[in-house]
C-alpha positions in Angstrom: 0.0 0.0 0.0 2.9 2.2 0.9 4.5 1.6 -2.5 1.2 1.9 -4.2 0.4 5.1 -2.4 3.8 6.4 -3.2 3.4 5.4 -6.7 0.1 7.3 -6.9 1.7 10.3 -5.3 4.6 10.3 -7.7 2.3 9.9 -10.6 0.1 12.7 -9.4 3.2 14.9 -8.9 4.6 14.0 -12.3 1.2 14.7 -13.9 1.0 18.0 -12.2 4.6 18.8 -13.1 3.9 17.9 -16.7 0.8 20.0 -16.8 2.7 22.9 -15.3 5.5 22.5 -17.8 3.0 22.4 -20.7 1.3 25.5 -19.3 4.6 27.3 -18.9 5.6 26.4 -22.5 2.3 27.6 -23.9 2.4 30.7 -21.8 6.0 31.5 -22.9 5.1 30.7 -26.5 2.1 32.9 -26.5 4.0 35.7 -24.8 6.7 35.6 -27.4 4.1 35.4 -30.1 2.2 38.3 -28.6 5.3 40.4 -28.2 6.4 39.5 -31.8 2.9 40.4 -33.1 3.0 43.8 -31.3 6.5 44.6 -32.4 6.1 43.3 -36.0 6.1 45.9 -38.8 4.4 43.7 -41.3 1.6 46.3 -41.2 2.8 49.6 -42.5 1.3 52.9 -41.3 -0.5 54.9 -43.9 1.2 57.8 -45.7 0.1 61.4 -45.4 -3.1 62.5 -47.1 -1.1 64.3 -49.7 -0.8 61.0 -51.6 -2.7 60.6 -54.7 -5.9 58.5 -54.7 -4.3 55.8 -56.9 -1.4 55.5 -54.5 -3.7 55.2 -51.5 -5.8 52.5 -53.1 -2.7 50.5 -54.2 -1.2 50.7 -50.8 -4.4 49.9 -49.0 -5.1 46.8 -51.2 -1.6 45.5 -50.7 -1.8 46.2 -47.0 -5.1 44.4 -46.6 -4.0 41.4 -48.7 -0.8 40.8 -46.9 -2.5 41.4 -43.6 -5.2 38.8 -44.3 -2.7 36.1 -45.4 -0.6 36.7 -42.3 -3.5 36.5 -39.8 -4.8 33.4 -41.6 -1.4 31.7 -41.0 -1.3 32.8 -37.4 -4.8 31.9 -36.2 -6.1 29.5 -38.8 -8.7 29.9 -41.4 -11.6 29.6 -38.9 -10.5 32.6 -36.9 -13.0 34.9 -38.6 -13.1 37.4 -35.8 -9.4 38.2 -35.9 -9.5 38.3 -39.7 -12.3 40.8 -39.5 -10.4 43.0 -37.1 -7.2 43.2 -39.3 -9.1 43.4 -42.6 -10.2 46.9 -41.6 -8.9 49.7 -43.8 -5.4 50.4 -42.4 -5.9 54.1 -43.3 -8.2 54.3 -40.2 -5.3 53.4 -37.9 -3.1 56.0 -36.4 0.5 56.1 -37.6 1.9 54.4 -34.5 -0.9 51.8 -34.1 1.7 49.1 -35.0 5.1 49.4 -33.5 7.8 49.2 -36.3 10.7 46.8 -36.3 14.1 48.2 -35.6 14.9 48.0 -39.3 12.2 50.5 -39.9 13.5 53.0 -37.4 14.8 55.2 -40.2 11.2 55.9 -41.2 10.1 57.2 -37.8 10.8 60.8 -38.6 8.9 60.7 -41.9 6.0 59.1 -40.0 6.1 61.9 -37.5 5.9 64.3 -40.5 2.9 62.3 -41.8 1.2 62.7 -38.4 1.9 66.5 -38.5 0.4 66.7 -42.0 -2.7 64.8 -40.9 -3.1 67.1 -37.9 -2.7 70.1 -40.1 -5.4 68.9 -42.4 -7.7 67.9 -39.6 -9.6 70.9 -38.4 -10.1 69.3 -35.0 -6.4 69.4 -34.3 -5.3 66.5 -32.1 -8.8 65.3 -31.5 -8.5 63.1 -34.7 -5.5 61.5 -33.2 -7.3 60.7 -30.0 -10.1 59.0 -31.9 -7.6 56.9 -33.8 -6.0 55.9 -30.5 -9.4 54.7 -29.2 -9.9 52.7 -32.4 -6.5 51.1 -32.0 -7.1 50.2 -28.4 -10.5 48.8 -29.3 -9.0 46.6 -32.0 -6.2 45.4 -29.8 -8.8 44.6 -27.1 -10.9 42.6 -29.6 -7.7 40.7 -30.6 -7.0 40.0 -27.0 -10.5 38.6 -26.5 -10.1 36.3 -29.5 -7.1 34.7 -27.9 -8.5 34.3 -24.4 -9.7 30.7 -25.3 -6.1 29.5 -25.4 -4.7 31.7 -22.6 -4.7 31.4 -18.9 -5.6 34.2 -16.5 -1.8 34.7 -15.8 -1.2 34.9 -19.6 -4.0 37.4 -19.9 -2.6 39.5 -17.1 0.9 39.4 -18.7 -0.5 40.4 -22.1 -2.4 43.3 -20.5 0.9 44.4 -19.0 2.5 44.2 -22.4 -0.4 46.2 -23.9 0.0 48.8 -21.2 3.7 49.1 -21.9 3.0 49.4 -25.6 0.3 52.1 -24.9 2.7 54.1 -22.8 5.4 53.8 -25.4 3.0 54.8 -28.1 1.6 57.8 -26.2 5.1 59.0 -25.5 5.9 58.8 -29.2 2.7 60.6 -30.1 3.5 63.4 -27.6 7.0 63.7 -29.1 5.4 63.9 -32.5 3.0 66.6 -31.3 5.8 68.6 -29.7 7.7 68.5 -33.0 4.6 69.3 -35.1 5.5 73.0 -35.7 8.9 72.2 -37.0 7.7 69.3 -39.1 5.0 71.4 -40.8 7.5 73.3 -42.8 9.5 70.1 -43.7 6.4 68.2 -44.7 5.4 71.0 -47.1 8.8 70.7 -48.8 8.6 66.9 -49.0 4.9 66.5 -49.9 5.4 66.3 -53.6 8.5 64.2 -53.3 6.4 61.7 -51.3 3.8 61.7 -54.0 6.3 60.7 -56.6 7.6 57.8 -54.5 4.3 56.5 -53.1 3.7 54.0 -56.0 7.1 52.6 -55.6 6.7 52.5 -51.8 3.4 50.5 -52.2 5.3 47.9 -54.1 7.9 47.8 -51.4 5.2 47.4 -48.8 3.9 44.3 -50.7 7.3 42.8 -50.9 8.0 43.5 -47.3 4.7 42.1 -46.2 5.5 38.9 -48.2 8.8 38.6 -46.4 7.2 39.2 -43.0 4.5 36.6 -43.9 7.3 34.0 -44.6 9.0 34.9 -41.4 5.7 34.4 -39.6 5.3 30.9 -41.1 8.8 29.9 -40.2 8.3 31.1 -36.7 5.0 29.2 -36.4 6.7 26.0 -37.5 9.5 26.4 -35.0 6.9 26.9 -32.2 5.0 23.8 -33.2 8.1 21.6 -32.8 8.9 23.2 -29.5 12.0 25.0 -30.6 11.7 27.6 -27.8 15.4 28.0 -27.6 15.6 29.5 -31.1 14.9 33.2 -30.9 15.1 35.9 -33.6 18.0 37.6 -31.7 20.5 37.2 -34.6 18.0 38.4 -37.1 16.9 41.2 -34.8 20.5 42.2 -34.3 21.0 42.3 -38.1 17.8 44.3 -38.4 19.0 46.7 -35.6 22.2 47.3 -37.6 20.2 48.0 -40.7 17.9 50.3 -38.8 20.9 52.1 -37.3 22.4 52.6 -40.7 19.1 53.9 -42.0 18.7 56.2 -39.1 22.2 57.6 -39.6 21.4 58.2 -43.3 18.1 59.8 -42.4 19.8 62.1 -39.9 22.3 63.1 -42.5 19.6 63.9 -45.0 17.7 65.9 -42.3 20.9 67.8 -41.5 21.3 68.6 -45.2 17.7 69.7 -45.4 18.0 71.8 -42.3 21.2 73.4 -43.7 19.5 74.1 -47.0 16.5 75.5 -45.1 18.8 77.7 -43.0 20.5 78.9 -46.2 17.1 79.7 -47.7 16.1 81.6 -44.5 19.4 83.5 -44.5 18.8 84.4 -48.2 15.3 85.6 -47.4 16.6 87.7 -44.5 19.2 89.3 -46.8 16.4 90.1 -49.4 14.2 91.4 -46.6 17.1 93.6 -45.4 17.4 95.0 -49.0 13.6 95.6 -49.1 13.8 97.3 -45.7 16.8 99.4 -46.9 15.1 100.3 -50.1 11.5 100.9 -48.9 11.5 100.9 -45.1 12.0 98.7 -42.1 8.3 98.1 -41.2 7.6 94.9 -43.2 7.3 91.9 -41.0 6.0 88.3 -41.6 5.4 89.1 -45.3 5.4 86.8 -48.3 8.5 87.1 -50.5 9.0 85.7 -54.0 12.4 86.0 -55.6 13.4 85.5 -59.2 16.8 86.2 -60.7 17.0 88.5 -63.7 19.0 87.2 -66.7 21.5 90.0 -66.6 21.9 90.5 -62.9 25.2 91.4 -61.4 27.2 89.1 -59.2 26.2 91.0 -56.1 22.5 90.5 -56.6 23.1 86.9 -58.0 24.6 86.1 -54.6 21.4 87.3 -52.9 18.9 86.0 -55.3 20.3 82.7 -56.6 18.9 79.7 -54.6 21.3 77.1 -53.3 21.7 73.9 -55.3 20.2 71.7 -52.7 17.0 73.7 -52.2 16.4 75.1 -55.7 13.8 72.5 -56.7 12.1 72.7 -53.3 12.0 76.5 -53.3 10.6 76.5 -56.8 7.8 74.1 -55.8 7.0 76.2 -52.7 6.9 79.3 -54.9 4.6 77.6 -57.4 2.1 76.5 -54.7 2.1 80.0 -53.0 2.1 82.3 -56.1 -0.2 80.6 -58.6 -2.5 83.6 -58.5 0.2 86.2 -58.7 1.9 87.7 -61.8 5.7 87.9 -61.6 7.7 89.3 -64.4 11.0 87.8 -65.4 13.1 90.5 -63.9 11.0 91.4 -60.8 11.2 90.7 -57.2 7.8 91.2 -55.6 7.1 91.4 -51.9 3.6 91.8 -50.4 2.2 94.9 -48.9 4.0 96.5 -46.1 2.7 98.8 -43.4 2.7 102.5 -43.8 5.9 104.3 -43.3 6.9 104.7 -39.7 7.8 107.8 -37.8 11.4 107.0 -36.8 14.4 108.1 -38.8 15.3 104.5 -39.6 12.1 104.2 -41.7 11.8 105.0 -45.4 11.1 108.4 -46.7 7.4 108.8 -47.3 5.8 110.5 -50.3 5.7 114.3 -50.3 3.1 115.8 -48.1 0.4 117.6 -49.9 0.3 120.1 -47.0 3.9 120.9 -47.4 3.3 122.4 -50.8 1.6 125.3 -49.1 4.9 126.0 -47.1 7.3 125.9 -50.1 7.6 128.1 -53.1 8.6 126.7 -56.5 10.4 128.2 -59.4 7.1 127.9 -61.3 5.4 130.3 -58.8 8.4 132.5 -58.1 9.4 133.2 -61.7 6.9 135.9 -62.7 7.9 136.0 -66.3 7.9 132.2 -66.7 6.6 131.2 -70.2 3.6 129.0 -70.5 4.7 125.4 -70.2 3.5 123.0 -72.7 1.1 120.4 -71.6 0.7 116.9 -73.0 -2.6 115.2 -72.9 -1.0 111.8 -73.2 -0.5 110.1 -69.9 2.2 107.9 -71.3 0.6 104.7 -70.1 1.0 102.8 -73.4 4.0 100.5 -73.6 6.4 101.2 -76.4 8.7 98.3 -75.9 10.0 97.5 -79.3 9.9 101.2 -80.4 12.1 101.8 -83.4 14.6 104.5 -82.6 16.5 106.5 -85.2 19.6 108.7 -85.1 19.2 112.5 -84.9 19.7 114.1 -88.3 21.2 117.4 -87.2 24.2 119.6 -88.0 25.7 119.2 -84.5 26.0 115.5 -85.0 27.6 113.7 -81.9 27.6 117.0 -80.0 23.9 117.7 -80.3 22.3 119.7 -77.4 18.6 120.1 -78.4 17.9 123.3 -76.6 21.1 125.0 -77.7 21.3 123.7 -81.3 17.7 124.5 -82.3 18.5 125.9 -85.7 14.9 126.7 -86.4 14.5 128.9 -83.3 17.9 130.6 -83.8 16.9 131.6 -87.3 13.9 133.5 -85.9 15.8 135.6 -83.4 15.6 139.3 -84.0 18.7 140.2 -82.0 21.9 138.6 -80.6 23.0 141.7 -78.6 22.5 139.9 -75.3 23.8 136.6 -76.5 20.3 135.3 -77.1 21.7 132.9 -79.6 23.7 131.2 -76.8 20.7 130.8 -74.5 18.2 128.0 -74.4 15.6 127.6 -77.2 14.0 124.2 -76.7 12.1 122.6 -79.6 8.3 122.6 -79.2 8.3 118.9 -79.6 11.1 117.3 -77.6 13.2 115.1 -79.8 12.9 111.3 -79.6 16.0 110.6 -81.8 19.3 109.3 -80.5 22.7 111.0 -80.8 25.4 109.1 -82.7 28.7 108.2 -81.2 31.9 109.9 -82.4 33.9 107.6 -84.7 36.5 105.7 -82.7 34.8 106.4 -79.3 36.2 104.6 -76.3 35.2 104.3 -72.7 36.4 107.4 -70.8 39.7 107.3 -68.9 39.1 107.0 -65.1 39.6 109.7 -62.6 42.1 111.1 -61.5 44.1 110.2 -64.6 41.3 111.8 -66.7 42.1 115.2 -65.3 45.3 115.2 -67.2 44.4 113.4 -70.4 41.4 112.1 -72.4 40.9 110.1 -75.6 41.1 112.3 -78.6 38.4 110.5 -80.5 35.9 111.0 -77.6 36.1 114.8 -78.2 37.7 115.1 -81.6 38.2 118.9 -81.6 41.6 120.6 -82.1 40.6 124.2 -82.6 41.0 125.0 -78.9 44.4 123.3 -78.8 45.5 125.4 -81.8 44.2 128.7 -80.3 45.1 128.1 -76.6 47.9 125.6 -76.8 50.5 128.1 -75.8 48.5 128.9 -72.7 48.5 125.3 -71.6 44.8 124.8 -71.9 44.9 121.6 -74.0 47.3 119.9 -76.3 47.1 117.1 -78.8 49.5 114.2 -77.9 49.0 111.2 -80.2 45.6 109.5 -79.4 45.2 111.7 -76.3 44.3 115.3 -75.5 46.4 116.4 -72.6 45.7 119.2 -70.0 48.9 120.5 -68.4 46.8 122.1 -65.7 47.1 125.7 -66.8 44.9 128.4 -68.1 45.3 131.9 -69.4 45.9 133.3 -65.9 47.8 130.3 -64.5 50.0 129.0 -67.3 52.3 127.3 -64.7 49.6 125.3 -63.0 46.3 125.8 -61.3 47.4 124.7 -57.9 50.0 127.5 -57.6 47.3 129.9 -58.6 44.8 128.5 -56.1 47.4 128.8 -53.3 48.2 132.3 -54.5 44.6 133.4 -54.0 44.4 132.1 -50.4 47.7 133.8 -49.6 46.2 137.0 -50.9 43.1 136.7 -48.7 43.7 134.2 -45.8 39.9 134.3 -44.9 39.2 132.3 -48.1 40.2 129.1 -46.2 39.7 126.6 -49.1 37.6 123.6 -48.0 36.6 125.1 -44.7 35.2 128.6 -44.9 34.9 128.4 -48.7 33.2 125.3 -50.1 31.1 126.1 -53.2 32.2 128.5 -55.9 31.0 129.7 -59.3 33.6 129.8 -62.1 32.4 132.1 -64.9 33.9 131.5 -68.4 35.6 128.4 -67.1 37.5 127.4 -70.3 38.4 123.7 -69.9 37.7 124.0 -66.1 41.2 123.2 -64.9 40.7 125.7 -62.0 37.7 123.7 -60.7 39.4 120.4 -61.5 42.3 121.2 -59.1 40.1 122.7 -56.4 39.0 119.2 -55.6 42.4 118.8 -53.9 41.3 121.6 -51.6 37.9 120.0 -50.9 36.1 122.6 -52.9 33.2 122.2 -55.3 33.2 124.4 -58.4 30.2 125.1 -60.7 31.9 125.9 -64.0 30.0 127.2 -67.0 30.8 128.6 -70.4 28.7 129.1 -73.5 28.7 126.8 -76.5 30.5 129.2 -78.7 33.5 129.5 -81.0 35.7 128.0 -78.3 34.4 124.7 -79.3 33.8 121.9 -76.8 35.4 123.6 -73.8 32.6 122.4 -71.5 32.7 119.0 -73.2 36.4 118.8 -72.4 35.7 119.6 -68.8 33.0 116.9 -68.4 35.1 114.3 -70.3 37.9 115.0 -67.8 35.5 114.4 -64.9 35.1 118.1 -63.8 31.7 119.7 -63.2 30.5 122.1 -65.9 27.4 123.2 -67.7 26.8 125.0 -71.0 25.3 128.4 -70.1 25.8 132.1 -70.8 25.2 135.3 -69.1 22.8 136.9 -71.6 19.3 138.2 -71.1 18.1 135.9 -68.3 19.1 135.1 -64.8 21.3 132.1 -64.1 19.4 129.0 -63.0 20.6 129.3 -59.4 19.0 130.7 -56.2 20.2 133.9 -54.6 23.0 134.2 -52.0 24.4 130.6 -52.4 28.0 130.8 -53.8 30.9 131.4 -51.3 33.1 132.8 -54.1 32.5 133.9 -57.7 35.6 133.6 -59.8 36.4 135.0 -63.2 39.9 134.5 -64.7 40.5 136.4 -67.9 36.8 136.2 -68.7 35.9 138.7 -71.4 32.6 139.7 -70.0 31.5 143.3 -70.2 30.8 143.7 -66.5 30.5 147.4 -66.6 28.0 147.6 -69.6 24.4 148.5 -69.3 24.6 149.7 -65.8 26.5 146.7 -64.6 23.6 144.3 -65.6 25.8 141.2 -65.6 27.8 142.0 -62.5 24.6 142.6 -60.6 23.5 139.1 -61.5 26.7 137.8 -59.9 25.8 140.0 -56.9 22.5 138.2 -56.7 24.0 134.7 -56.5 26.9 135.7 -54.2 26.6 135.1 -50.5 26.7 138.2 -48.2 30.4 138.3 -47.1 31.4 136.3 -50.1 34.3 137.2 -52.4 34.4 138.1 -56.1 37.8 137.1 -57.6 38.5 139.0 -60.8 41.7 137.9 -62.4 41.9 139.8 -65.7 44.1 142.1 -67.7 42.4 145.4 -66.6 43.7 144.6 -63.1 47.4 144.5 -64.0 47.9 145.8 -67.5 48.0 149.5 -68.6 46.7 149.3 -72.1 44.1 152.1 -72.8 41.3 149.6 -73.1 42.3 147.9 -69.9 42.6 151.2 -68.0 39.1 152.3 -69.2 37.6 149.0 -68.1 39.3 149.2 -64.7 37.9 152.7 -64.0 34.4 151.7 -65.0 34.7 148.6 -62.8 36.0 150.5 -59.8 33.1 153.0 -60.0 30.5 150.2 -60.4 31.8 148.0 -57.6 32.0 151.0 -55.2 28.3 151.9 -56.0 27.4 148.3 -55.3 29.1 148.6 -51.9 31.6 145.9 -52.7 34.8 146.3 -50.7 38.1 146.0 -52.6 39.9 143.7 -50.2 43.2 143.5 -52.1 45.0 143.6 -55.4 47.8 141.1 -55.6 50.2 140.2 -58.4 51.4 136.7 -59.1 55.0 137.1 -60.2 55.3 133.5 -61.4 52.4 133.7 -63.8 52.8 137.5 -64.3 49.2 138.1 -63.6 47.2 139.9 -60.9 43.9 139.5 -59.1 41.5 142.0 -57.6 39.4 140.5 -54.8 36.1 142.1 -53.7 33.8 141.3 -50.8 30.0 141.7 -50.8 28.6 143.6 -47.8 26.9 141.8 -44.9 24.6 144.7 -44.0 22.4 147.3 -45.7 24.2 150.3 -44.1 26.2 151.1 -47.2 23.2 150.9 -49.4 21.3 153.4 -47.2 24.3 155.8 -47.1 24.9 156.0 -50.9 24.8 159.5 -52.4 23.0 158.2 -55.5 20.7 155.3 -56.3 22.7 153.8 -59.1 22.4 150.9 -59.4 19.0 151.1 -57.9 17.7 148.8 -55.2 15.2 146.2 -56.5 11.5 146.6 -55.7 10.3 144.8 -52.6 8.1 142.5 -54.7 11.1 141.3 -56.7 12.0 137.8 -55.5 15.7 137.3 -55.7 15.2 133.5 -55.7 13.1 133.6 -58.9 15.5 132.2 -61.6 13.4 130.3 -64.1 13.1 132.3 -67.3 13.3 135.6 -65.4 14.9 138.6 -67.3 18.0 140.2 -65.9 17.4 143.4 -64.0 19.9 146.1 -63.2 19.1 146.3 -59.5 20.3 145.1 -56.1 18.5 143.2 -53.4 18.9 144.1 -49.8 21.0 141.9 -47.5 19.0 139.9 -44.9 19.4 141.3 -41.4 17.1 139.0 -39.5 19.4 136.5 -37.9 16.9 133.7 -38.6 16.8 134.5 -42.3 18.9 132.7 -44.9 22.0 134.8 -45.8 22.2 136.7 -42.5 25.0 134.4 -41.3 27.7 132.4 -42.9 27.1 128.6 -42.9 29.0 126.3 -40.6 32.5 125.3 -41.6 32.8 122.3 -43.9 32.2 119.5 -43.4 29.9 120.2 -40.4 27.6 122.1 -42.7 26.9 118.9 -44.7 24.8 117.1 -42.1 23.7 120.0 -39.8 20.3 121.4 -40.7 20.7 125.1 -41.8 20.2 127.5 -39.0 17.3 129.2 -40.9 15.2 126.0 -41.1 12.7 126.5 -38.3 10.3 124.0 -36.7 7.3 126.1 -37.6 7.9 125.3 -41.3 6.6 121.9 -42.5 9.1 119.9 -44.4 8.7 118.1 -47.7 7.6 114.9 -46.0 5.2 116.4 -43.5 7.5 116.8 -40.5 9.0 120.0 -39.1 11.7 121.1 -41.6 14.8 120.3 -39.4 13.5 116.9 -38.6 12.6 116.3 -42.2 16.2 117.3 -43.2 17.8 114.9 -40.7 15.4 112.1 -41.7 16.3 112.5 -45.3 20.0 112.4 -44.6 19.8 109.3 -42.5 17.6 107.6 -45.1 20.0 108.2 -48.0 23.1 107.3 -45.9 21.5 104.0 -45.1 20.2 103.3 -48.6 23.5 104.2 -50.3 25.6 102.3 -47.7 23.6 99.1 -47.6 22.2 98.9 -51.2 23.7 101.2 -53.7 27.3 100.4 -52.8 27.0 96.7 -53.3 23.5 95.6 -54.3 23.0 97.2 -57.7 26.1 95.9 -59.6 27.7 99.3 -59.8 31.5 99.5 -59.9 31.9 102.8 -58.2 35.6 103.1 -59.2 34.2 103.7 -62.8 31.9 106.4 -61.6 32.9 110.1 -61.6 30.1 112.4 -63.0 26.8 111.8 -61.1 23.5 113.6 -61.4 20.5 113.4 -59.0 17.7 114.2 -61.4 15.3 115.0 -58.6 17.1 116.1 -55.5 15.1 117.2 -52.4 17.5 118.1 -49.6 20.6 116.7 -51.4 20.7 113.6 -49.1 21.8 111.3 -52.0 24.7 113.5 -52.8 25.6 113.9 -49.2 25.8 110.1 -48.8 28.4 109.9 -51.6 30.8 112.5 -50.1 33.4 109.9 -49.1 34.0 108.5 -52.6 35.6 110.3 -55.5 32.5 111.5 -57.3 30.7 114.8 -57.7 26.9 115.1 -57.8 24.9 117.7 -59.7 21.6 118.1 -57.8 18.7 119.1 -60.0 15.6 120.7 -58.4 12.7 120.6 -60.8 11.1 124.0 -61.5 7.7 122.9 -60.3 9.0 121.2 -57.1 9.4 122.8 -53.7 12.4 125.1 -53.9 14.9 123.2 -51.7 18.0 124.2 -53.8 19.1 126.8 -51.3 19.3 124.1 -48.6 21.5 122.0 -50.9 24.0 124.9 -51.3 23.8 125.7 -47.6 25.1 122.3 -46.8 28.1 122.6 -49.1 26.7 120.9 -52.2 25.6 122.4 -55.5 22.8 122.1 -58.1 20.6 123.7 -60.7 17.0 124.3 -61.6 15.6 122.4 -64.6 12.4 121.2 -66.3 12.9 117.6 -67.4 10.2 118.0 -70.1 13.0 119.9 -71.9 16.6 118.9 -72.7 19.4 119.6 -70.2 22.1 122.0 -71.1 25.0 119.6 -71.3 26.9 117.7 -74.0 26.1 114.1 -74.9 27.9 111.4 -73.0 28.4 113.7 -70.0 27.5 111.5 -66.9 28.4 108.1 -65.5 25.4 107.7 -63.3 21.9 109.2 -63.2 19.7 108.9 -60.2 15.9 109.5 -60.5 13.9 109.2 -57.3 10.1 109.5 -58.0 10.8 111.7 -61.0 9.1 109.9 -63.9 5.7 109.5 -62.2 5.6 113.3 -61.7 6.7 114.0 -65.2 3.9 111.8 -66.7 1.3 114.4 -65.8 3.0 116.9 -68.1 4.9 115.2 -70.8 5.6 111.8 -72.3 8.3 109.6 -71.0 9.6 108.7 -74.5 11.5 112.0 -75.1 12.6 112.0 -71.4 14.2 108.6 -71.9 15.8 109.7 -75.1 17.4 112.6 -73.1 18.6 110.2 -70.5 20.2 108.1 -73.2 21.8 111.2 -74.7 23.6 112.4 -71.6 24.7 109.1 -70.1 28.0 107.7 -71.3 28.2 104.2 -72.8 28.7 101.9 -69.9 27.0 104.5 -67.6 24.2 103.6 -65.2 20.7 104.6 -64.3 19.0 104.1 -60.9 15.2 104.7 -60.8 13.1 104.6 -57.7 9.4 105.2 -58.4 5.9 103.7 -58.5 5.8 100.1 -59.7 3.7 100.8 -62.9 6.2 103.6 -63.9 9.1 101.2 -63.2 7.6 98.8 -65.7 7.2 101.5 -68.4 10.8 102.8 -67.8 12.0 99.2 -68.1 10.3 98.7 -71.5 11.7 102.0 -72.8 15.2 101.0 -71.6 14.9 97.6 -73.3 13.9 99.2 -76.5 17.0 101.4 -76.2 19.1 98.2 -75.8 20.0 99.1 -72.2 20.9 96.2 -70.0 18.4 96.0 -67.1 20.2 94.5 -64.2 17.4 94.6 -61.6 13.9 95.5 -61.0 12.5 95.1 -57.5 9.0 96.0 -56.4 7.3 96.1 -53.0 3.8 97.5 -52.5 3.4 100.2 -55.1 7.1 101.2 -55.1 9.9 99.8 -57.1 13.6 100.2 -57.9 15.4 99.7 -61.2 19.1 99.5 -62.1 20.2 99.5 -65.7 23.4 100.1 -67.8 23.7 101.7 -71.2 25.6 99.8 -73.9 27.2 100.9 -77.2 24.2 100.2 -79.4 23.1 102.9 -81.8 20.5 102.7 -84.6 21.6 102.5 -88.2 19.1 104.8 -89.7 18.7 108.6 -89.5 15.5 110.5 -88.7 13.9 112.2 -91.6 14.6 116.0 -91.8 11.5 117.9 -90.8 
């Protein structure tokens, strides 16, 4: 019994042990199977909703097919419930419903992007994710119930623990995806179209991968059936881990490249935004920018506009998706609307204030005898791109100045007594023809070498060299015309003569007390050319007369000069603006007609300024010279000019008489006679546009707050300090108190020139010498260029606020003009023209076609044009320049404002205009 009892006890124990072993094996097998099922990546997550419908269907069908076969293998053909669960459309599952294998780790980031894309398209935000999570949990719960028939309570508990760990891991991953949503939204936009292209290929890969996963599942099932618990997929898993690690490293490298490209793109956009802010103001924030490179852009702008190699395609796709309803021209850079101009000095200069027009006079209103200006009904809105230009068929040929070579008007003159034939007589219809180039023309020699020599073929005139060669004006030296630096009164050099004048009157103080002078009858302007070394600006002028091309010589050399004459009308300058008026051997009859011409110099000379008269009557004793000297002495005394000194230059064997204009009215009031008479109180001394000369004198300002009552600050302080006579009660051009307006304009142009013009417009400033600001306001553009070796002629339009006195007060110079007429200069005079909101104003009075013909006339081949104006005007100017065969480097538009940079070439038409 004992044995038998023992035997039963052992059998019972053995049976229990066997049952426990079987239970343990089944439990371990099912745990391994469950973990493998949860970690398997045989079911791929869906792609983002940016996939095409065909790609989605293919992927879903492949997904469902492989999923059905796999579950059929795992649970048998009769496990319909499980089959129904996994046959659901996988697109309804969240991205992380099935945890990927290690070899799929490289795709985790792209899946995060897919989640971000789905969230972006779901108006409910993350609520859609939460619903998907609930669906996933419900499906996993149903799967769990279907397996409960073969699982013990402990197995069920362990699997619940596994599911909980999976849920925690999944939720952590979703949180990470959500936290990176903002950064992934930008990346997913760039990669959306690339994913579309690869979706069809990926769907095939999914099918192949599912087949491989199915085979692995069958092999694993067979191993489980024969009790091969020791064999685990560790080796395969290790290999998969290595592959996943390699893919992760590859993905990280690609992400870094994308981030680098994105950073480069952002830096490029920041640079373009800085240019936009520099050009049009600093207020634009969070605005859309589209950038296209012009075919002829300079290297400087190519650097800013050219997209990087890695991001060019992506940037182009982004631009196409964002700008499909916008019109972008080939050479335009368009930014969206910006806010209104701000109040600080760092912001862009706004448009002229309509209220300010009430505070400022214009030459149009000041000049009482101004002739009726022609009006043009055409608004110039039609595009004439492709217009056929012709050469001007005129006697003057390459030297044609329309308003000085108007042969029809000259033939109708009744008198030339007051040099009327040398004055302006503009054609009724402004010419639209182009001036031919001289035969053998070459690009001008650069400054400062050009002061000493120029190309002969550029100004092929030898008469002056023949007549004045012995006086060292100009000489012919092979293919050059050379300028020894002399003149009639300073044969041995201008610098010696300049120093001689200051030694004669130390108060002259070149470049400090004396900054802007007027040189009458300048010859080839050597005097003004060498005064640059003393930091002095000289406005030189001479008539277009028998001394052919003297002003053209000066401009070709890089020296300021205009073609003008003292005839019957006032000079185009304000009153009381020149520090010194100089006349060396000028044959002007100052004493004739009651001193009519000398009284005009008195008008433009600043109170306390000097008149330097270096002529033969000062030092020669010929009867004619003695008579002129007596007449001049009487006239200057009656004008209350003080004869400061008479000095003789022994080296040049010449002498100079230096007079000083009074600074008070005391002398005028104490004169015994009234000759010359004082001008009437209603005679405006600043009126200079087509105003006849009058033999009278204007009183000197005595109010210390009035312009002319005090000498300006020493140079260069006067450049940036608002003139003392600008008061806060006067509204400035841009609607602020005048001193604040002045300071704002100076800051604006200093910033624009420094940040944009110097490097962003493709201009080689070493090739620039002669510059014209076609519409100067306060002279801020010229002031910003003072540190480079250029000079700027500031033009104030006759119908604009009369700010030219301010320009002179700050040590710069300029002239009045109407751009509906030709300018009084020779062709090919300037290296750079600058037009700030000029053409939009001109369109109300005249066509742009003749204006652009005039621009083409006065710009040298290779010269530049910068235009800042309304966007529609920029487009019209661009078309005109293209028809003239100019090379348009850049057009940039923002809001209703634009900027254009262009360069003139050597092109000339081959046909001549018919003679009218």
